[in-house]
N, C-alpha and C positions, 0 to 999 in steps of 0.2 A: 249187304250189311250183315245178314245172318251167316253168309259163307265166311266173312272176315272174322266174326266173333268165334265161329267153330274152328277156324284156323288157328287163332290166338289160344283158344283153350287147348288145342291139340299140341301146339308148340310148348305151352306151359307144362302140360302133362309129361311130354318127353323130356323137358328140361328137369322137372322134378325127379324123374327116374334116373337121369344122369347124375343129379346131385346125391341121391341116395346111394347109387353105385359108387360114387366117388368117396363118400363118407365111410362106406363099408370097406373099401379098399384101404383107406387111411387107417382104419381100425385094425385091419389085418397087418398092415406095415408096422404099426405100433407093437402088436403082439409078437411079431416075428423079431423085431429089434429087441424087445424085452427078453425074449427066449435066447437070443444070441449073446446078450449081455451076461448071462449066467455062466458063459464059457469064456468069452473074449473080452478084452478091455474096451471100454466105451469109445475111447479115441480111435482104436483100430476099426471098430464097427462104422464110425462116422466116416472114416477115410475110405474104406471099401465101398460103403453105401454111396458116398458122394461120387466117387469115381465111376461107379456103374451108372448112376443117374445122369451124371454129366455126359458120358459116352452115349447113352440112349437119346438124350435131347439134342446132342450134337448131330447125330445121324438124322434125326427128324428135321433139324434146321437145314442141314445140307441137302436133304431130299427135297425140300421146299424152296432150295436156292436162296436162303438167308445166310448172309455173311456172319460168321461167328465173332469176328473182331471188327469193330467199327467204332467211330469216335463217340457215338451216343452211349455205348456200353460203359464208358468211364465218366459219364456226366455226373453232376452233383447228386441228382436224385438216385442214381444207380449206386453211387458210393455209399450214400445213407442207407439204401435198401440192403446193401452188402453187410453193413454193420449189424443191422437188426436181424438179418437172416442168420448171421453166425450167432448172435446172442440167443435167438429163438431156438435154433436147432441144438446148440450146445447144451442149454439148460433144460430143454424139453426131454431130449434123449437121456440126459443124466437123470432127470426125474423119474422117467418110466422104468429106468434100470434100478432105482433105489426105493421107490414108493409103489403102492398098488397101482396097476394100470387104470383101474376104474377111477380112482381119485384124480390122477393126472389128466385123464380124458375130460372129466367133468370140469376141472379148473380151466381147461383150454376153451371151453364153450363160452367163456366171457370174453373172448377175442372180438366178436362183432360189437359188443357194447363199448369196448375201449376204442375201436375204430370209429364208431359214431362220434364218441366224445373228442377224439383227435381230429376228425374232419371238421368239427365245429370250431376247434381251437386254431388249426393250421390252415384250413381251406375256407373258412368263413361260412360254412354251411349252417343254415338256420336250424336250431334244435330247440323246440319249446320246452316249457317247464315240465310237461307230462313225460316227455322222453328223458329229460334230465332225471326226473324222479325215478323212472324205471331203471335207468343206468345205475343210480345209487342202489336201488333194490338189488339189482343183479350183482354189483360188487359186494354187497352185504352177504349175498349167497356164497361168494368166494371166502369171505371171512368166516362164515359159519363152517365151511368145509375145512379150512385151515386150523380153526380153533386156537388162535394165539392166546397165550396166557392160561391155557387149560392143561390138565394132565395128559390129554390126548394130542397136544401140539407136538409136531415134528418139524424141525427146521428144514429138513429135506423137502417138505411140501412147498417151501418158498421157491425151490428150483422150478416147479411147474408154474408158479406165478410169474417169475421172471421170464421163463420161456414164453408164456402167453403174451406178456408185454412186448417181447421181441417179435412175435408173429404179427401183433397188431401194427407195430412200427413198420415192418416189412410191407404189409398190406396198404398202409397209407403211402409209403414211399412208392409202391408200385403205381399208385394212381397218378403220381407226379412224374413217372418215368416217361421218356420219349415215346410217343405213339408209334414211331417207326419200328420199335423193337417188338417183334412177334412173341407168341407164347413159347415157342421153342427156345428162343434166345434167352427169355426170362428164366425158363427152367434150366438151361444150360448153366447160366451164371449163378443161379440159386444153388445148384448142386455143387459148383465149384466152392461156394461158401461153406457147404457142408464139409468138404475136404479140409478147408481152412480151419473150421471148428474142430475137426478131428485132430489136426496137427497141434492146435493150441492146447486141447485137452491132454493129448499125449505128452506134450512137453511139461504140462503142469503135474500130471499124475506119475510120469516117469515109470511106466510099466513096460516090460519087454513084450513085443509083438509075439503072438502065438500063431502057430500054423493050424489053421482050422481043419478038422477032418471033413469027410464027405457030408455028414449030417449038418454040421454048422455051415458049411459052404452053400448047401442047399437052402438053408434058412436065410442066409444073407442074400442069395440070389432071389429068393421069394420076396424078401423085404424090398429089394430094389425094384423088381417088377411091379410089385403092388404100389410102391410110391409113385412110379412113372404112370401107371394106369390110373391111380387116383387123381393125379394132377391133370391128366388128359381129360378124364371125365368131368372134373370140376370146370375146366374151360369150355367144354361142350355144353355143360348146364348153363353157364353164365351167357353163352352166346346163342342158345336155343330158346329158352323161355325169358320172361320178364324177371329182372333181378328181384323185384318185390315178391314174385310168386315162388321162385326157387329158393331164395335165401333161407326162409324158415326151415327147409329141409336139412340144412347144415347140422341141426341138432340131433339128427338121427345118428350122428357119430358117437354121441354119448350112449345111446342105446346099444350100438354095436360094441363100444368099448367096455361098457359094464358087463354085457353078456359075455364077451370073450375073457374078461378078467375073472369072472365067476367060474366059467366052464374050464378054462385053460389053466389058470393059476390058483383056483379055488378060493378066490377073494370073497369077503363078506361085507358088502357096504353097510355102514351103520346109519342110524337115524339122522344124525347131523349131515352126513353126505347126501342122503336122499332129500332131506329139506332143503339144503343148499342147492342142490341140483334144480329142484323145482323152482326156486327163486330165480336162478340164472336163466332157465328155459322160459318161464313166463314173462320175465322182463324182457328177453330177447325177442320173443314173438310180439310183445306189445310195441317195442321200438320199430320192428320191421313193419307192423301194421300202421302205426302212426306215420312212419316215413312215406308209405304208400298213399295214405289219405291225404297228406300234405301235398304230394305231387299232383294228386287228382284235383284238389282244391285249386292249386296254382294253375293247372291247365284249364280248368273251368273259368278262372278269372281271366286268363289271357284270351280265351275264346270269346268271353263276353266283351272284352275291350275291343277285339277285332270286329265283332259284329256291330258294336256301337259306332266304331270308326267308319265302318262301311255305310251304315245308315246316314251318318253326317254327310258323307260325300255324295 
């Protein structure tokens, strides 16, 4: 029993390390994409970034002998996932190219809250009033950051909000995706959606493609490698430790994002953003904690029922 507990703790610790590494890599990816957007059109960045990521995951899928094209890949959940992936990538990348990286990163941290709300609405998961209250508090934090109706309001910040909703929809659709599709396949089709997002943005923006110099090419390559590494570390985290144990460490992405925004781009987070960030993080941690407590209570109830049933027999 003691050995089992020690093993679980070790697995959770390793999972948490993978999660922090994933969030750090995602923050580096965002930083490099924002740096590239100062030279290249956003649509071109999305296309190059998507093609590189799709190629990397295609190689991983083929190496593990997973077929790239199968009937499950065009199932209804995967089509819905593709739509939300396009929306999320398109609007989030547009947001980090136009607003401070720290603000876009903080708004993105509301994604788990929207996922929990969506799971209750579409998958029938039970969410008590405490978690609903926490979700509302977290969404209030987003409103505090965006500041609608104030002098500091920028309509461009809504791009990050729409991107966050897109990513939440993608995560919900991923839960309904066929179990036969592995991580590499999901990553492959996810990055193909990034290419599609780039094509759509280029058609709307109608800016000519530019030939990147060696510096910008290196930035794009770094962004692509960081994105693939981040996705891979995220899957390792979710499969190594307990979900309830590793999920709270998703919020480390905000710390990385704010730090890189300040150091690399000279951003200065205001009081409203810091207060809104605190609301989002605290509510997110509470939702994760309540979810873990609810599962433990359910497991104890089921165990009690099984014991009672055994005694009757």
